[in-house]
C-alpha positions as CSV (number, residue, x, y, z in Angstrom):
1,G,-10.2,15.9,4.7
2,P,-11.6,12.5,4.7
3,T,-10.9,9.7,7.2
4,M,-10.2,6.1,6.6
5,E,-13.9,5.5,7.2
6,F,-14.7,7.6,4.2
7,A,-12.2,5.8,2.1
8,N,-13.7,2.4,3.1
9,W,-17.2,3.8,2.3
10,C,-16.0,4.7,-1.2
11,K,-14.8,1.1,-1.6
12,E,-18.1,-0.3,-0.4
13,M,-20.0,2.0,-2.7
14,Q,-17.8,0.7,-5.6
15,F,-17.2,4.3,-6.8
16,K,-15.2,4.7,-10.0
17,W,-14.1,8.2,-9.0
18,I,-14.9,11.1,-6.7
19,G,-14.6,14.8,-7.1
20,V,-13.7,17.5,-4.6
21,D,-14.0,21.3,-4.8
22,C,-10.7,21.9,-3.1
23,G,-6.9,21.6,-3.8
24,S,-6.5,18.1,-2.4
25,A,-8.7,15.1,-1.6
26,D,-6.6,14.7,1.5
27,H,-6.6,17.0,4.5
28,P,-3.6,19.4,4.3
29,M,-2.3,18.0,7.6
30,N,-2.3,14.5,6.1
31,T,0.1,15.6,3.3
32,K,3.6,17.0,3.0
33,I,2.2,20.4,3.9
34,R,2.4,19.3,7.6
35,D,6.2,19.2,7.2
36,W,6.5,22.2,5.0
37,M,4.4,24.5,7.3
38,P,5.5,23.6,10.8
39,V,3.9,26.8,12.3
40,Q,0.5,26.0,10.8
41,A,0.9,22.3,11.8
42,K,1.5,23.3,15.4
43,E,-1.6,25.6,15.3
44,C,-3.7,22.9,13.8
45,D,-2.5,20.4,16.4
46,A,-3.5,22.8,19.2
47,Y,-6.9,23.4,17.6
48,L,-7.6,19.7,17.1
49,R,-6.6,19.0,20.7
50,R,-9.0,21.8,22.0
51,K,-11.9,20.7,19.8
52,Y,-11.6,16.9,19.6
53,G,-9.1,16.0,22.4
54,K,-6.8,14.4,19.9
55,G,-3.8,15.8,18.1
56,T,-2.7,15.6,14.4
57,E,-0.7,12.4,14.9
58,E,-3.8,10.6,16.3
59,I,-6.3,12.0,13.8
60,F,-3.9,11.5,10.9
61,P,-1.6,8.6,11.8
62,P,1.3,7.7,9.6
63,D,-0.4,4.6,8.2
64,H,-3.3,6.9,6.9
65,Y,-0.9,9.2,5.1
66,Q,-2.5,10.6,2.0
67,L,-5.2,7.9,2.3
68,M,-7.3,9.2,-0.6
69,H,-4.4,8.5,-2.8
70,T,-2.9,5.4,-1.3
71,Q,-6.1,3.6,-0.3
72,L,-8.2,4.3,-3.4
73,F,-5.9,4.6,-6.5
74,S,-4.7,1.0,-6.2
75,L,-8.4,0.0,-6.6
76,D,-8.8,2.3,-9.7
77,I,-10.9,4.7,-7.7
78,I,-9.5,8.1,-8.8
79,H,-10.3,11.6,-7.8
80,I,-10.6,14.9,-9.4
81,E,-9.4,17.9,-7.4
82,N,-10.4,21.6,-7.8
83,L,-13.8,20.9,-9.3
84,G,-15.7,24.1,-9.9
85,G,-18.6,25.5,-11.8
86,D,-22.3,24.8,-11.2
87,I,-21.8,21.9,-8.9
88,D,-24.9,22.8,-6.9
89,K,-27.1,22.1,-10.0
90,I,-26.3,18.4,-9.9
91,L,-26.2,17.8,-6.1
92,N,-27.7,14.4,-5.1
93,K,-28.3,13.4,-8.8
94,R,-27.0,10.6,-10.9
95,T,-25.4,12.0,-14.0
96,I,-23.1,10.9,-16.7
97,V,-19.7,12.6,-16.2
98,G,-17.1,13.1,-18.8
99,C,-13.5,14.0,-17.9
100,F,-11.3,15.2,-20.7
101,P,-7.6,15.6,-19.6
102,W,-4.9,17.4,-21.4
103,R,-2.8,14.7,-23.2
104,F,0.9,14.6,-22.6
105,V,3.6,11.9,-22.3
106,D,4.7,10.4,-19.0
107,G,2.3,12.5,-16.8
108,E,0.7,11.3,-13.6
109,S,-1.8,14.1,-13.3
110,S,-3.3,16.7,-15.6
111,I,-5.6,19.6,-15.9
112,C,-8.9,18.5,-17.4
113,R,-12.3,19.7,-18.4
114,V,-15.1,17.9,-16.4
115,V,-18.6,17.9,-17.8
116,A,-21.7,16.5,-16.1
117,F,-24.5,15.5,-18.5
118,D,-27.8,15.9,-16.6
119,E,-30.4,13.8,-18.5
120,E,-33.4,15.2,-16.6
């Protein structure tokens, strides 16, 4: 999952939204999953310490918790999770993107159809 540096880069680039091809824009160990899955959290901490010399708390400090949500949403930079399809066909291209969510009352997130219009 992204770091604060990535969130700051998104702000600098003045993105309107980003999309990810995974279940969350945040790293699983930077979400509630860290609490829900203590065995895996401990394994992840050990792995991070071996590979980077830092543990989960240092890489994902409390003030960075779910930073892709907390740092960007307040600036109207939203994200779409679980993108799929022919993403590789539009890599490194500028496209017009349409996002068509399912309409319902009082929701905070929704399934949606995302379409990229490649004008080339």
